[in-house]
N, C-alpha and C positions, 0 to 999 in steps of 0.2 A: 480644566484641562480638556481638550479635544480627543476623543478616542479616535486613533487612526493608525494604519498599518505602519509598524517600523520598517526602516529600510534593512533589508535583508542582506547580510554581509556575505563574504565569500564562501564561509563554511555553510551557511544556510542555503546558499545557492546550489551546493551539490545534492541536496535532498529533493530540491524542486524539480518537477518533471521538465525536461527539456529534450531530450534524444529523439445514542443509545440508551440506549437504555441504562437503567440504574443498576442492574444486576452486575456484580464483580465477575470477571472471568479470571480463569486460572491459567497462568503461563505454561505452556507446553514446552519444557527445556529438553535439550538432548540429554540421554541418560548416561552422562559420564561425569567423573568427579570434578573436573575443572569447570563443567557447566553449573554444578551445584554452586560453586563459588561465585560463578555469575548470577545465579539465581538468587544468591543471598545479596549481591550487591544491588540488584534490581528489585528488591523485595517490595520497597514501598511503591515503586513505579508500577507493579503488577497487581496490586491490592488496592487501587483506588476505589472509593465508594461516595456516593452523593453526600453523605453525612460528613465527610471530611471537608466540605466546602460550604461557604455561605449561601443561605437560601436566598432567592431574589426578592422575595417579599414584596412584589409588585414594583419594583426598582427598575428603572432603564438600564440598558447596557452601560451607558456612560457612568451612572451612579454606582454600579458595581465595580467599575473599573477606577473610579475616583478614590477608593479606599485601599487600592492595591499600589505596589511599586511597579511602575511600567518602564523603569530605566534599565531592567536587567536582561534576563533571557529574551530571545526572539523566538518566533515561530516560522519553521519552513515546512509549508504545505506539500503533500507527496501526491497529490492529483490536481486534475485541471477541469473535470466534467462534473458539474453539479446540476441537478434538476429539481423542480418543484416536487416535494414529497419527502420520503425519508432517503438519507444519504451516508455513506460511509465517509467519515472525515479522517484522513490518516496524516500524520505529522511528526516532526521532530522539534525539540526544544533545545535551543542552542545558546550558549554563551560566547561572546566574542573572544574571551581570554581562555576559557577552558574546555570549549568545545560542547558536545552534546551533555544534557543535564537530565538526570533521571530521578524522578520523585513523584509523590502522588500528584496526580494530574486530571484535570476536568475541564470541560467546554461549556461556555455560555454562548448563545447566538440570539441575534435579534435582526429585525428587517434594517435597523439603522441604529447608531449609537443613541439616538433620542428615543427609540421604542422600547417597549418593556422586554426585558430580558427573558430568555427561556434557559432553564438548566437548573443546576450544575448537571452536565451529562459526564459520568465517570470515563476516562480515556486510559485504561490500563495499557502499559507497554506490552508489545508482542515480540517474541525473540527472533532475531534474524540469523541465530548461529545454528549450524548443524552438527550432527555428530561427525568426528574427524574423518570417517570413512566416506563421507558425501560432501567433503570440502574441496573446492576447487582453489586455484591459485588467486582467484579474485573473490574468494569467500570472505564473510565476516568471521571473526574469531573472538575469543574471550577477552583478547587484548584490544580489540578494535574499538575506537570509541563510539562508532555507530553499530551497537550491537543489537539494538531494538527500536521498534517504532511505536509511538502511540496510536491508539485507534479508538473511534466511538461512532455511534449512529445519532444523527441530528435531523430534525424535521425543519426543512426549508419551506416557507409558505407562499413565496411569491417569486416571480422572475425579477431579475434586476440584479443589484448589489446587496449583499448580505454581510452583517458585521459579526466577526468571531471574536471571542476573547478566551484565550487559553490561560488557564491558571494552575500553576505548579508551586508545590511547597519545595522551597529551596532554603536550606539552612534554618528551618524550623518556622520560615515566615512564607506568605503567599505572594508569588509575584505574577503579574499579568503580561500577557504578551498578545496584543491586538493585531487582527489581519482581515482582509476582506476577500470575499470570493464573488464570482460571478454565477448568477443562477439562471438557467434557461428552462422552458418548459419541455415536458417529455417529448411532445411532438416535434421540437427542434432539435432534439438530441440525435445526431447523426451516428453515434455508436450503437451497436446492437444491444437491445435491451432483454432482460428476462421474459421468456414467453415467445421470442421471435425465433426464426429459423436463420441459420447463417448464410452468407453468400456462397455460391459455388467456388470452391478454391482447391488448389493442389498444394500440399505443403511438400517441401524438399525432404528427401529421403537418401539415405545411403546408397539405394540402388540409383536413384534419379542423378545423383552426384557422381556416377561412376566409380564408386567405392572412396571417393575422396572426402571423408567426413570433414576434414578441416575446413574446406570449402563452404560447408553449411552450418558449422558450429564453432565459435570463437571461445568457447569454455575451455579451459586447460585444467586436466584433460577434457577431452570431448565427452558428452553424456550418452546414454543409450536411449533416448527419446526421439530417434530419427528412422525407425524401422518401418513405420506405417504412414501411407499418405493419408491425410485427413478425410479426403473424398472417399477413401475406401471403408471408413469405419463409422462416418457419421450416420446416425439413424439406425445403426445396428447395436452400438454399445455405448456406455456413457464415455465421454471424452474430456480431458482436460487440455486444452490448447494453450500454450504459453507463448507469447511473444516477447522475446528478450534477446539482448546481445551483450553477453558478459563481458567481453574485452573492449566493446566500443560504447558503452553506455555513458551518456552525459551525465548521469547521477551515479551514485555508488550503491544502487540497490539491485541491479540486473543479476550480477553475479550471485548474490545471496538468494534472491528468489528462484533461480535455476537450481541451485543446491537444495534449497527446500523442496523443490518439485522431485528432484531425485531420490532425497529421503522418503518423501510420502510415497513416491511410486514403489519403493520396497515393501510399503503396507498394503498401499490400495491397487497395486497394478494388475492384480488377477481380477479386479472388478471394474477397472477403468482404463481406458487407453490414454497414455500421457504422451503429448506430442510438444516438442520444442521448436518453434520456428525463428531463425535468425532474421534480422531487421533490414540490413542494407544489401544490395545487389553487388554480389562479389565481395561483401564484407568491406566495402569501400563508401563511407558516408556521402562522399562527393557524388556518387552514382545513384543516389536517391533509395527509395524504400523498395523493398521486394514486393511482388504482386499480391501475395495474401495479405500484407497489410493495407495496400492501396484498396483492395477489395473490401476491407473490414473498415475503412475510412479512418484509420488510425493516424494521429499526428505525434503521439508520445508513445513511450514504452518504459518499462515493461506493462504488458497487460495480461490477464489471465481470463479466459472463457471456458465455463464449465457447461456441458451439454448432457441431457439425459439420453436415454437409449433410443427416444423417439427422435432426436435431433433437434430439441428445443434448448434454448438457453436457460439456464437455471441459476447462473450467478455469474458476475463479472467483477473483476478487481483491477483497479488501475494503480500504478506507482509502487510504493513500497508496501509490502505486505509480509506478516511473518508467518509462522507456523500455526497459530489459532486461525487467523483469517483464511489461509490456504485450505486448512482441512474443513472449516465450515463450509467454504464454497464447494468442496469435493463431495460433502455429505448431502448437498441439495439435489444431487443427481443420482444418489444410490438408494 
């Protein structure tokens, strides 16, 4: 059997952008009773460890895949930009009949199916649900089938195509979901990278919008991350700049990530400036991207950029990211 990406169905396409290590990570769930129920449901998915999965033992990625069932769940990747070196790999595991699948999950990677596999890299699920006080009408909830996203760190060794094998424990058995990603060299990555300074931009504020917050925020209700222009604070204090359009997102993740920003702002807002920037001119996709996104050379969203007080980028996240990933990114600048 030849390892190849499975055709991604309509459900998986919702997760794709269109608009690690072996240490286990602890799910940071909202502290409400209903979220404890969700935490229990996701327990296996949030506690993946390398020992839960077969060792590679010098086998190729194809050989690892050959002993797995590849006819079940598929993988929907939540990012588009990958470079030679260490990369964040975020994704959902989806079943055409039952929707999103949650279970112990890990990733294997190789330069090609015939190359030696590296891994397993545990990929714990990261929660997308906030406390009720921070939920918008487009938010993820405990009953939402897409309540968490898997994430790990993988090392990509060369530019070109890389083969990925996501392995999830489903019904007591290990199921494999293959995929491929395009890898570029860091010097060809057009998106701002850690250590670099941002382009000069102005972000929309309530004042610049003449008090019409609905014109610069599609979230319902609007958030409170539009008080300050990025140009006025960059290089003066840490900044978390989030590009997202909750109501117009081509995927289902923009609403949840803005809600997560709102809840983390409640914790870190005294140490960091949170800025939410909408994506489309006049909130109309057919009018193209707003100037800040063009200056940042973005073609997908959401994106999070975190800057330290000197104005240098310390972390960036593309696509779907939950509480753990968002909070880790913030801490790089504090």
